[in-house]
C-alpha angles and dihedrals in degrees: 000000000000120000105237126183117236116238117231119239109226093208094053091046089053090051092050091048091052095245093115132034127212093239142005130214130213120200112208114195113211108177098116133041090240089064091066093062093044092049090049092052093046093050092048090053091046092051090050091050093048092050090050090051091051092052092050107111098181096068128073123229097269091052090049090052090049092050091047091051090049090053090050091051090050091051090049091050092050092051094046092048093060097071143036116228106245091210090062095036095065098045119090127210094266095056091240120129125000128087126340130184114242116191092221102039102026118219111006140161120252096189113132096015093116094050091046092051089049091052091052092047093049095045110087095190091079095053101075 
């Protein structure tokens, strides 16, 4: 048996070095009708970029994967920039007020609960 030297795969070396990841994820918010048009435009631009990367003959496979992952990250950033998360929007820096997750009712607002409890405690007509 001949002693042959193994060739290194540039893509696997990039993954081991942390330059590339095995997969990428894109979060697409869809809580308003305007988000549909924005998502459509972002995906059209992404498809154009990916086709352009595939037709590039000057880059090797690991560089193409890196460019494709960069395009995916840019698309993700554009989609995330278009909206403000309502769960974070209604919470202040002290953690008081805002939205809380109730296991029976889901996401609900707890603003005004303290003042309402105080009104019921101060009102003697409810305490027979």
